N, C-alpha and C positions, 0 to 999 in steps of 0.2 A: 396573350398580352395583358399586362396589368392595366386595368381601367384607370386612366389618369385624366385630369381636367384639361391639361395642355400636352400636345404631342409635338415632338420635333419632326422634321421633314421625313426622315426614314420611317419613323413610327406612323406618320400619317399615310405614307405609301402602304405600309403593312395593314393599317386599319381599313383602307379602302379596298384592298384585296380580300381581307378576311370577312368584312361585313357587307360588302357590295359586289364582290367579284369583279372589281374594276382594277385592271393591271395598269399601274402608272408608276414610273420610276421616280425616285426622289429628285433626279436631275430634271425631269419634266416639271415637277412641282416648282423647282427652283427657277426654271425658265418662265413658267406662268407667273411667278412672283415678280419677275422683271417686266414681262410684256402684258400681263393681265390675262384673265380668262380662267384663273385657278380659284381654289377655295379661299375664303376669307382667312386672313392671318391676323394674329396679334403679336406684338413684340415685347420682349423683356430685354432691355438693353439693345444689343445688336442682333439678338437671336430671334428668328421667327418661330412662332408656335401656332398650332392648329387646334381648334376645339372640335371634339367629336361631333357636336350638333352642326357646326358649320360644314364639316366634311360630309355629314349625312345629307344636308340640304344641297350641297354641290353635286353629290352623286345622284340624288333624285332628279335634279335639273338635267343631268347628262343622259339619263336613261329614257329611251323613247317608250311610248305606249306600245302594247303588243300589236304586231302587224303580221300579215300573212305573205307579204311580198315586198320587194324593193320599191315597186311602184306605189304600193299603199303607204310605205314609209315616206316617200317623197310627197305624196298628197297630204299626209298628216303634217309634215314639216311646213308645207306651203300654207296650211290653214292655221299654223301656230299651235297645234294640239300636242 
């Protein structure tokens, strides 16, 4: 993918898959744009764009620390780690 400053939704989906191994459909990004919970967007007219740095930050926030079991993951989540 060509490194651009602003990415359209389909490109943002590809970026997350290629750089962070996060599989997320462009339709899911569209849903998050409506209900919240997705990466930060900027607009040019009516078109939403995503900055790679914002996608990187969102991906880091979604990925848990390493854990050895589901119970360890729950414990980490409960402590906010």
